[in-house]
PyMOL commands that place a pseudoatom at each C-alpha (Angstrom):
pseudoatom trace, name=CA, resn=MET, resi=1, chain=A, elem=C, hetatm=0, pos=[9.690, -24.656, -53.037]
pseudoatom trace, name=CA, resn=ARG, resi=2, chain=A, elem=C, hetatm=0, pos=[10.195, -21.249, -53.247]
pseudoatom trace, name=CA, resn=GLN, resi=3, chain=A, elem=C, hetatm=0, pos=[6.984, -20.175, -51.609]
pseudoatom trace, name=CA, resn=SER, resi=4, chain=A, elem=C, hetatm=0, pos=[7.668, -22.861, -48.651]
pseudoatom trace, name=CA, resn=LEU, resi=5, chain=A, elem=C, hetatm=0, pos=[11.152, -21.330, -48.032]
pseudoatom trace, name=CA, resn=TRP, resi=6, chain=A, elem=C, hetatm=0, pos=[9.262, -17.700, -47.644]
pseudoatom trace, name=CA, resn=ALA, resi=7, chain=A, elem=C, hetatm=0, pos=[6.857, -19.175, -45.456]
pseudoatom trace, name=CA, resn=MET, resi=8, chain=A, elem=C, hetatm=0, pos=[9.298, -20.658, -43.113]
pseudoatom trace, name=CA, resn=ALA, resi=9, chain=A, elem=C, hetatm=0, pos=[11.475, -17.540, -43.167]
pseudoatom trace, name=CA, resn=ILE, resi=10, chain=A, elem=C, hetatm=0, pos=[8.621, -15.250, -42.275]
pseudoatom trace, name=CA, resn=THR, resi=11, chain=A, elem=C, hetatm=0, pos=[7.401, -17.825, -39.494]
pseudoatom trace, name=CA, resn=LEU, resi=12, chain=A, elem=C, hetatm=0, pos=[11.054, -17.698, -38.188]
pseudoatom trace, name=CA, resn=VAL, resi=13, chain=A, elem=C, hetatm=0, pos=[10.988, -13.915, -38.030]
pseudoatom trace, name=CA, resn=PHE, resi=14, chain=A, elem=C, hetatm=0, pos=[7.706, -13.848, -36.016]
pseudoatom trace, name=CA, resn=LEU, resi=15, chain=A, elem=C, hetatm=0, pos=[8.860, -16.591, -33.672]
pseudoatom trace, name=CA, resn=ILE, resi=16, chain=A, elem=C, hetatm=0, pos=[12.241, -14.703, -32.905]
pseudoatom trace, name=CA, resn=THR, resi=17, chain=A, elem=C, hetatm=0, pos=[10.909, -11.151, -32.481]
pseudoatom trace, name=CA, resn=GLY, resi=18, chain=A, elem=C, hetatm=0, pos=[7.759, -12.489, -30.444]
pseudoatom trace, name=CA, resn=CYS, resi=19, chain=A, elem=C, hetatm=0, pos=[9.805, -14.203, -27.878]
pseudoatom trace, name=CA, resn=GLN, resi=20, chain=A, elem=C, hetatm=0, pos=[12.103, -11.077, -27.065]
pseudoatom trace, name=CA, resn=GLN, resi=21, chain=A, elem=C, hetatm=0, pos=[11.708, -9.764, -23.548]
pseudoatom trace, name=CA, resn=GLU, resi=22, chain=A, elem=C, hetatm=0, pos=[10.155, -6.413, -22.961]
pseudoatom trace, name=CA, resn=ASN, resi=23, chain=A, elem=C, hetatm=0, pos=[12.217, -4.227, -20.834]
pseudoatom trace, name=CA, resn=LEU, resi=24, chain=A, elem=C, hetatm=0, pos=[9.595, -1.690, -18.858]
pseudoatom trace, name=CA, resn=VAL, resi=25, chain=A, elem=C, hetatm=0, pos=[10.905, 1.058, -16.494]
pseudoatom trace, name=CA, resn=VAL, resi=26, chain=A, elem=C, hetatm=0, pos=[8.796, 1.272, -13.428]
pseudoatom trace, name=CA, resn=SER, resi=27, chain=A, elem=C, hetatm=0, pos=[8.756, 5.057, -12.373]
pseudoatom trace, name=CA, resn=GLU, resi=28, chain=A, elem=C, hetatm=0, pos=[8.056, 5.608, -8.543]
pseudoatom trace, name=CA, resn=THR, resi=29, chain=A, elem=C, hetatm=0, pos=[5.051, 8.061, -8.010]
pseudoatom trace, name=CA, resn=GLU, resi=30, chain=A, elem=C, hetatm=0, pos=[3.802, 9.813, -4.889]
pseudoatom trace, name=CA, resn=ASN, resi=31, chain=A, elem=C, hetatm=0, pos=[1.363, 7.292, -4.392]
pseudoatom trace, name=CA, resn=PHE, resi=32, chain=A, elem=C, hetatm=0, pos=[3.781, 4.216, -4.074]
pseudoatom trace, name=CA, resn=THR, resi=33, chain=A, elem=C, hetatm=0, pos=[2.206, 0.646, -4.271]
pseudoatom trace, name=CA, resn=ALA, resi=34, chain=A, elem=C, hetatm=0, pos=[3.573, -2.565, -4.670]
pseudoatom trace, name=CA, resn=PRO, resi=35, chain=A, elem=C, hetatm=0, pos=[2.893, -4.781, -7.569]
pseudoatom trace, name=CA, resn=VAL, resi=36, chain=A, elem=C, hetatm=0, pos=[0.229, -7.453, -6.675]
pseudoatom trace, name=CA, resn=GLU, resi=37, chain=A, elem=C, hetatm=0, pos=[0.655, -11.118, -7.631]
pseudoatom trace, name=CA, resn=ASN, resi=38, chain=A, elem=C, hetatm=0, pos=[-1.548, -12.487, -10.024]
pseudoatom trace, name=CA, resn=THR, resi=39, chain=A, elem=C, hetatm=0, pos=[-2.316, -15.614, -7.949]
pseudoatom trace, name=CA, resn=GLN, resi=40, chain=A, elem=C, hetatm=0, pos=[-4.472, -13.371, -5.466]
pseudoatom trace, name=CA, resn=THR, resi=41, chain=A, elem=C, hetatm=0, pos=[-8.155, -13.940, -5.405]
pseudoatom trace, name=CA, resn=ARG, resi=42, chain=A, elem=C, hetatm=0, pos=[-10.623, -11.613, -3.602]
pseudoatom trace, name=CA, resn=ALA, resi=43, chain=A, elem=C, hetatm=0, pos=[-11.394, -14.744, -0.985]
pseudoatom trace, name=CA, resn=SER, resi=44, chain=A, elem=C, hetatm=0, pos=[-7.839, -14.904, -0.285]
pseudoatom trace, name=CA, resn=GLY, resi=45, chain=A, elem=C, hetatm=0, pos=[-8.061, -12.632, 3.105]
pseudoatom trace, name=CA, resn=PRO, resi=46, chain=A, elem=C, hetatm=0, pos=[-8.799, -9.620, 4.633]
pseudoatom trace, name=CA, resn=SER, resi=47, chain=A, elem=C, hetatm=0, pos=[-7.560, -6.269, 3.157]
pseudoatom trace, name=CA, resn=ALA, resi=48, chain=A, elem=C, hetatm=0, pos=[-7.248, -2.575, 4.063]
pseudoatom trace, name=CA, resn=ASN, resi=49, chain=A, elem=C, hetatm=0, pos=[-6.220, 0.129, 1.712]
pseudoatom trace, name=CA, resn=GLY, resi=50, chain=A, elem=C, hetatm=0, pos=[-6.841, 3.786, 1.465]
pseudoatom trace, name=CA, resn=GLN, resi=51, chain=A, elem=C, hetatm=0, pos=[-5.653, 7.276, 0.379]
pseudoatom trace, name=CA, resn=GLY, resi=52, chain=A, elem=C, hetatm=0, pos=[-6.231, 10.681, 1.635]
pseudoatom trace, name=CA, resn=THR, resi=53, chain=A, elem=C, hetatm=0, pos=[-5.419, 13.621, 3.748]
pseudoatom trace, name=CA, resn=LEU, resi=54, chain=A, elem=C, hetatm=0, pos=[-5.100, 14.341, 7.535]
pseudoatom trace, name=CA, resn=THR, resi=55, chain=A, elem=C, hetatm=0, pos=[-5.134, 17.619, 8.954]
pseudoatom trace, name=CA, resn=ASN, resi=56, chain=A, elem=C, hetatm=0, pos=[-2.505, 17.562, 11.965]
pseudoatom trace, name=CA, resn=PRO, resi=57, chain=A, elem=C, hetatm=0, pos=[-3.581, 19.358, 15.183]
pseudoatom trace, name=CA, resn=ASP, resi=58, chain=A, elem=C, hetatm=0, pos=[-1.165, 22.244, 14.530]
pseudoatom trace, name=CA, resn=GLY, resi=59, chain=A, elem=C, hetatm=0, pos=[-2.837, 22.560, 11.282]
pseudoatom trace, name=CA, resn=SER, resi=60, chain=A, elem=C, hetatm=0, pos=[-0.407, 21.116, 8.813]
pseudoatom trace, name=CA, resn=THR, resi=61, chain=A, elem=C, hetatm=0, pos=[-1.413, 18.339, 6.560]
pseudoatom trace, name=CA, resn=ARG, resi=62, chain=A, elem=C, hetatm=0, pos=[-0.337, 14.997, 5.464]
pseudoatom trace, name=CA, resn=HIS, resi=63, chain=A, elem=C, hetatm=0, pos=[-1.205, 12.835, 2.575]
pseudoatom trace, name=CA, resn=PHE, resi=64, chain=A, elem=C, hetatm=0, pos=[-1.311, 8.899, 3.204]
pseudoatom trace, name=CA, resn=SER, resi=65, chain=A, elem=C, hetatm=0, pos=[-1.631, 6.012, 0.632]
pseudoatom trace, name=CA, resn=PHE, resi=66, chain=A, elem=C, hetatm=0, pos=[-1.607, 2.387, 1.808]
pseudoatom trace, name=CA, resn=HIS, resi=67, chain=A, elem=C, hetatm=0, pos=[-2.439, -1.145, 1.063]
pseudoatom trace, name=CA, resn=ALA, resi=68, chain=A, elem=C, hetatm=0, pos=[-2.457, -4.539, 2.726]
pseudoatom trace, name=CA, resn=LYS, resi=69, chain=A, elem=C, hetatm=0, pos=[-3.828, -7.878, 1.965]
pseudoatom trace, name=CA, resn=GLU, resi=70, chain=A, elem=C, hetatm=0, pos=[-3.569, -11.405, 3.697]
pseudoatom trace, name=CA, resn=LYS, resi=71, chain=A, elem=C, hetatm=0, pos=[-2.433, -13.668, 0.968]
pseudoatom trace, name=CA, resn=ASN, resi=72, chain=A, elem=C, hetatm=0, pos=[-3.646, -17.409, 0.202]
pseudoatom trace, name=CA, resn=ASN, resi=73, chain=A, elem=C, hetatm=0, pos=[-0.857, -18.697, 2.258]
pseudoatom trace, name=CA, resn=GLY, resi=74, chain=A, elem=C, hetatm=0, pos=[-1.708, -16.556, 5.483]
pseudoatom trace, name=CA, resn=SER, resi=75, chain=A, elem=C, hetatm=0, pos=[1.366, -14.056, 5.092]
pseudoatom trace, name=CA, resn=ILE, resi=76, chain=A, elem=C, hetatm=0, pos=[0.326, -10.200, 4.730]
pseudoatom trace, name=CA, resn=GLN, resi=77, chain=A, elem=C, hetatm=0, pos=[1.942, -8.307, 1.987]
pseudoatom trace, name=CA, resn=GLY, resi=78, chain=A, elem=C, hetatm=0, pos=[1.460, -4.328, 1.749]
pseudoatom trace, name=CA, resn=SER, resi=79, chain=A, elem=C, hetatm=0, pos=[3.117, -1.003, 1.498]
pseudoatom trace, name=CA, resn=GLY, resi=80, chain=A, elem=C, hetatm=0, pos=[2.408, 2.711, 1.947]
pseudoatom trace, name=CA, resn=VAL, resi=81, chain=A, elem=C, hetatm=0, pos=[3.875, 6.349, 1.939]
pseudoatom trace, name=CA, resn=LEU, resi=82, chain=A, elem=C, hetatm=0, pos=[2.954, 9.275, 4.111]
pseudoatom trace, name=CA, resn=THR, resi=83, chain=A, elem=C, hetatm=0, pos=[4.042, 12.571, 2.637]
pseudoatom trace, name=CA, resn=TYR, resi=84, chain=A, elem=C, hetatm=0, pos=[4.155, 15.914, 4.885]
pseudoatom trace, name=CA, resn=GLY, resi=85, chain=A, elem=C, hetatm=0, pos=[4.642, 19.447, 4.126]
pseudoatom trace, name=CA, resn=GLY, resi=86, chain=A, elem=C, hetatm=0, pos=[3.935, 19.541, 0.331]
pseudoatom trace, name=CA, resn=GLY, resi=87, chain=A, elem=C, hetatm=0, pos=[6.313, 16.580, -0.209]
pseudoatom trace, name=CA, resn=LEU, resi=88, chain=A, elem=C, hetatm=0, pos=[9.320, 17.843, 1.825]
pseudoatom trace, name=CA, resn=LEU, resi=89, chain=A, elem=C, hetatm=0, pos=[9.025, 14.865, 4.369]
pseudoatom trace, name=CA, resn=LYS, resi=90, chain=A, elem=C, hetatm=0, pos=[8.261, 11.373, 3.038]
pseudoatom trace, name=CA, resn=ILE, resi=91, chain=A, elem=C, hetatm=0, pos=[7.997, 8.018, 4.715]
pseudoatom trace, name=CA, resn=LYS, resi=92, chain=A, elem=C, hetatm=0, pos=[7.655, 4.883, 3.260]
pseudoatom trace, name=CA, resn=PHE, resi=93, chain=A, elem=C, hetatm=0, pos=[6.701, 1.508, 4.787]
pseudoatom trace, name=CA, resn=ASP, resi=94, chain=A, elem=C, hetatm=0, pos=[5.996, -2.228, 4.203]
pseudoatom trace, name=CA, resn=VAL, resi=95, chain=A, elem=C, hetatm=0, pos=[3.256, -3.834, 6.078]
pseudoatom trace, name=CA, resn=ASP, resi=96, chain=A, elem=C, hetatm=0, pos=[3.442, -7.220, 7.394]
pseudoatom trace, name=CA, resn=CYS, resi=97, chain=A, elem=C, hetatm=0, pos=[1.024, -7.618, 9.903]
pseudoatom trace, name=CA, resn=LEU, resi=98, chain=A, elem=C, hetatm=0, pos=[-2.993, -6.708, 9.527]
pseudoatom trace, name=CA, resn=GLU, resi=99, chain=A, elem=C, hetatm=0, pos=[-5.507, -7.234, 12.149]
pseudoatom trace, name=CA, resn=VAL, resi=100, chain=A, elem=C, hetatm=0, pos=[-9.098, -6.703, 10.827]
pseudoatom trace, name=CA, resn=SER, resi=101, chain=A, elem=C, hetatm=0, pos=[-12.255, -6.784, 12.737]
pseudoatom trace, name=CA, resn=GLY, resi=102, chain=A, elem=C, hetatm=0, pos=[-15.390, -5.373, 11.134]
pseudoatom trace, name=CA, resn=ASN, resi=103, chain=A, elem=C, hetatm=0, pos=[-14.884, -2.252, 9.484]
pseudoatom trace, name=CA, resn=THR, resi=104, chain=A, elem=C, hetatm=0, pos=[-11.518, -1.564, 11.745]
pseudoatom trace, name=CA, resn=ALA, resi=105, chain=A, elem=C, hetatm=0, pos=[-7.893, -2.450, 10.555]
pseudoatom trace, name=CA, resn=HIS, resi=106, chain=A, elem=C, hetatm=0, pos=[-4.954, -2.281, 12.714]
pseudoatom trace, name=CA, resn=LEU, resi=107, chain=A, elem=C, hetatm=0, pos=[-1.586, -2.373, 10.438]
pseudoatom trace, name=CA, resn=SER, resi=108, chain=A, elem=C, hetatm=0, pos=[2.183, -2.763, 11.499]
pseudoatom trace, name=CA, resn=GLY, resi=109, chain=A, elem=C, hetatm=0, pos=[5.487, -3.342, 9.781]
pseudoatom trace, name=CA, resn=ILE, resi=110, chain=A, elem=C, hetatm=0, pos=[8.875, -1.876, 8.895]
pseudoatom trace, name=CA, resn=ILE, resi=111, chain=A, elem=C, hetatm=0, pos=[9.772, 1.636, 7.971]
pseudoatom trace, name=CA, resn=THR, resi=112, chain=A, elem=C, hetatm=0, pos=[11.713, 1.458, 4.696]
pseudoatom trace, name=CA, resn=SER, resi=113, chain=A, elem=C, hetatm=0, pos=[12.721, 4.788, 3.762]
pseudoatom trace, name=CA, resn=TRP, resi=114, chain=A, elem=C, hetatm=0, pos=[12.366, 8.326, 6.193]
pseudoatom trace, name=CA, resn=SER, resi=115, chain=A, elem=C, hetatm=0, pos=[13.529, 11.257, 4.207]
pseudoatom trace, name=CA, resn=ASP, resi=116, chain=A, elem=C, hetatm=0, pos=[14.660, 13.359, 7.199]
pseudoatom trace, name=CA, resn=ASN, resi=117, chain=A, elem=C, hetatm=0, pos=[15.459, 10.656, 9.712]
pseudoatom trace, name=CA, resn=PRO, resi=118, chain=A, elem=C, hetatm=0, pos=[17.697, 7.878, 8.079]
pseudoatom trace, name=CA, resn=ASP, resi=119, chain=A, elem=C, hetatm=0, pos=[18.088, 6.148, 11.377]
pseudoatom trace, name=CA, resn=GLY, resi=120, chain=A, elem=C, hetatm=0, pos=[14.393, 5.480, 11.662]
pseudoatom trace, name=CA, resn=VAL, resi=121, chain=A, elem=C, hetatm=0, pos=[14.792, 2.958, 8.690]
pseudoatom trace, name=CA, resn=GLY, resi=122, chain=A, elem=C, hetatm=0, pos=[14.121, -0.291, 9.952]
pseudoatom trace, name=CA, resn=TRP, resi=123, chain=A, elem=C, hetatm=0, pos=[11.972, 1.070, 13.019]
pseudoatom trace, name=CA, resn=GLY, resi=124, chain=A, elem=C, hetatm=0, pos=[8.479, -0.523, 13.559]
pseudoatom trace, name=CA, resn=PHE, resi=125, chain=A, elem=C, hetatm=0, pos=[5.253, 1.415, 12.878]
pseudoatom trace, name=CA, resn=TRP, resi=126, chain=A, elem=C, hetatm=0, pos=[1.748, 1.158, 13.765]
pseudoatom trace, name=CA, resn=PHE, resi=127, chain=A, elem=C, hetatm=0, pos=[-1.665, 2.710, 12.752]
pseudoatom trace, name=CA, resn=LYS, resi=128, chain=A, elem=C, hetatm=0, pos=[-5.213, 1.959, 12.814]
pseudoatom trace, name=CA, resn=VAL, resi=129, chain=A, elem=C, hetatm=0, pos=[-8.204, 2.911, 10.210]
pseudoatom trace, name=CA, resn=ILE, resi=130, chain=A, elem=C, hetatm=0, pos=[-12.024, 2.582, 10.181]
pseudoatom trace, name=CA, resn=ASP, resi=131, chain=A, elem=C, hetatm=0, pos=[-13.902, 2.481, 7.259]
pseudoatom trace, name=CA, resn=ASN, resi=132, chain=A, elem=C, hetatm=0, pos=[-17.311, 4.236, 7.724]
pseudoatom trace, name=CA, resn=GLY, resi=133, chain=A, elem=C, hetatm=0, pos=[-18.902, 3.166, 4.609]
pseudoatom trace, name=CA, resn=GLU, resi=134, chain=A, elem=C, hetatm=0, pos=[-19.677, 4.855, 1.292]
pseudoatom trace, name=CA, resn=GLY, resi=135, chain=A, elem=C, hetatm=0, pos=[-21.743, 7.424, 0.189]
pseudoatom trace, name=CA, resn=ALA, resi=136, chain=A, elem=C, hetatm=0, pos=[-23.091, 11.078, 0.849]
pseudoatom trace, name=CA, resn=ASN, resi=137, chain=A, elem=C, hetatm=0, pos=[-24.636, 9.969, 4.210]
pseudoatom trace, name=CA, resn=ALA, resi=138, chain=A, elem=C, hetatm=0, pos=[-21.761, 7.996, 5.401]
pseudoatom trace, name=CA, resn=ASP, resi=139, chain=A, elem=C, hetatm=0, pos=[-19.370, 9.423, 8.286]
pseudoatom trace, name=CA, resn=PRO, resi=140, chain=A, elem=C, hetatm=0, pos=[-15.851, 10.086, 7.099]
pseudoatom trace, name=CA, resn=ASP, resi=141, chain=A, elem=C, hetatm=0, pos=[-13.435, 7.401, 7.448]
pseudoatom trace, name=CA, resn=GLU, resi=142, chain=A, elem=C, hetatm=0, pos=[-10.870, 7.739, 10.027]
pseudoatom trace, name=CA, resn=MET, resi=143, chain=A, elem=C, hetatm=0, pos=[-7.160, 6.960, 10.842]
pseudoatom trace, name=CA, resn=THR, resi=144, chain=A, elem=C, hetatm=0, pos=[-4.679, 7.155, 13.576]
pseudoatom trace, name=CA, resn=ARG, resi=145, chain=A, elem=C, hetatm=0, pos=[-1.413, 9.025, 13.108]
pseudoatom trace, name=CA, resn=LEU, resi=146, chain=A, elem=C, hetatm=0, pos=[1.463, 6.822, 12.348]
pseudoatom trace, name=CA, resn=GLY, resi=147, chain=A, elem=C, hetatm=0, pos=[3.031, 5.517, 15.623]
pseudoatom trace, name=CA, resn=ASN, resi=148, chain=A, elem=C, hetatm=0, pos=[6.663, 4.536, 15.387]
pseudoatom trace, name=CA, resn=SER, resi=149, chain=A, elem=C, hetatm=0, pos=[9.270, 2.833, 17.598]
pseudoatom trace, name=CA, resn=PRO, resi=150, chain=A, elem=C, hetatm=0, pos=[12.947, 1.598, 17.354]
pseudoatom trace, name=CA, resn=SER, resi=151, chain=A, elem=C, hetatm=0, pos=[11.124, -1.719, 18.320]
pseudoatom trace, name=CA, resn=PRO, resi=152, chain=A, elem=C, hetatm=0, pos=[8.723, -3.611, 16.379]
pseudoatom trace, name=CA, resn=LEU, resi=153, chain=A, elem=C, hetatm=0, pos=[5.035, -2.724, 16.902]
pseudoatom trace, name=CA, resn=ASP, resi=154, chain=A, elem=C, hetatm=0, pos=[2.397, -5.387, 16.994]
pseudoatom trace, name=CA, resn=CYS, resi=155, chain=A, elem=C, hetatm=0, pos=[-0.700, -5.047, 14.857]
pseudoatom trace, name=CA, resn=THR, resi=156, chain=A, elem=C, hetatm=0, pos=[-2.905, -7.211, 17.030]
pseudoatom trace, name=CA, resn=VAL, resi=157, chain=A, elem=C, hetatm=0, pos=[-2.489, -4.461, 20.025]
pseudoatom trace, name=CA, resn=ASP, resi=158, chain=A, elem=C, hetatm=0, pos=[-4.592, -1.333, 20.048]
pseudoatom trace, name=CA, resn=TYR, resi=159, chain=A, elem=C, hetatm=0, pos=[-1.881, 1.373, 21.197]
pseudoatom trace, name=CA, resn=GLY, resi=160, chain=A, elem=C, hetatm=0, pos=[-4.622, 4.012, 22.071]
pseudoatom trace, name=CA, resn=ILE, resi=161, chain=A, elem=C, hetatm=0, pos=[-3.163, 6.783, 19.427]
pseudoatom trace, name=CA, resn=GLU, resi=162, chain=A, elem=C, hetatm=0, pos=[-6.037, 9.259, 18.875]
pseudoatom trace, name=CA, resn=ILE, resi=163, chain=A, elem=C, hetatm=0, pos=[-7.986, 8.841, 15.834]
pseudoatom trace, name=CA, resn=TYR, resi=164, chain=A, elem=C, hetatm=0, pos=[-8.836, 11.623, 13.017]
pseudoatom trace, name=CA, resn=GLN, resi=165, chain=A, elem=C, hetatm=0, pos=[-11.293, 12.073, 10.189]
pseudoatom trace, name=CA, resn=ILE, resi=166, chain=A, elem=C, hetatm=0, pos=[-9.786, 11.778, 6.898]
pseudoatom trace, name=CA, resn=GLU, resi=167, chain=A, elem=C, hetatm=0, pos=[-10.496, 14.451, 4.260]
pseudoatom trace, name=CA, resn=GLY, resi=168, chain=A, elem=C, hetatm=0, pos=[-10.687, 14.059, 0.615]
pseudoatom trace, name=CA, resn=GLY, resi=169, chain=A, elem=C, hetatm=0, pos=[-9.963, 10.401, 0.445]
pseudoatom trace, name=CA, resn=ASN, resi=170, chain=A, elem=C, hetatm=0, pos=[-11.364, 6.927, 1.050]
pseudoatom trace, name=CA, resn=ILE, resi=171, chain=A, elem=C, hetatm=0, pos=[-10.548, 3.901, 3.185]
pseudoatom trace, name=CA, resn=GLN, resi=172, chain=A, elem=C, hetatm=0, pos=[-11.547, 0.492, 2.719]
pseudoatom trace, name=CA, resn=VAL, resi=173, chain=A, elem=C, hetatm=0, pos=[-11.750, -2.614, 5.092]
pseudoatom trace, name=CA, resn=LYS, resi=174, chain=A, elem=C, hetatm=0, pos=[-12.701, -5.913, 3.940]
pseudoatom trace, name=CA, resn=SER, resi=175, chain=A, elem=C, hetatm=0, pos=[-13.063, -9.184, 6.420]
for i in range(1, 175): cmd.bond("trace and resi %d" % i, "trace and resi %d" % (i + 1))
show_as sticks, trace
zoom trace
């Protein structure tokens, strides 16, 4: 009888401690990404993601990181961040429109944070990326600068913004 009571007590302790919820702290990093739902599969739809550096015409640099994917229900989920001037200026955005054609993707959505222009939060943005393949013989991937407007911008439109080769990064576009 005594052994049965001990076995039940130990089992009860394991059940109680095993069912406690773990509190995880998520820290925000320079390369901000949103969580991915476990229900996604590779075959769920087109996607685009990338990170790297662009040199602007004035010689300054910007670092970018983004991801976007069409979910099984047809909606688009994604986000990204642009960082300028060694982290002095940062723009974060949510992607809600993704148009993929071959190795090219157009993305648009809403700016969610703009460090030096708080009035720009809620503005629309648009950019275009080109995945030129992998390996030493592939041309560098390409990206436009971020176009933005107080009005929403449509990813199905090519706004004709000049495109630049990226440096030290990679862009992947999947149909």
